[in-house]
C-alpha positions, 0 to 999 in steps of 0.5 A: 106762507105763499109759494112760487109754482115756477119754483122747483121742489127740492123734495128727496122723494122725487129724485128717489122716484125718478132714479127708481126705473134704473136703479131697481133693475140694476140692483136686481140684475146684480142680485141674480148674478150674486146668487148665481155666483154664490150657486156655482161656488158652493156646488 
């Protein structure tokens, strides 16, 4: 099994790592918004 080093590997973890710096803060902001909405709704 010889691999060509010029070929792009279709690694799903590599795709997740590439999008993590955008997705994690967006999900954090959504979570904070939902928690604040629930807190004001319950008050």
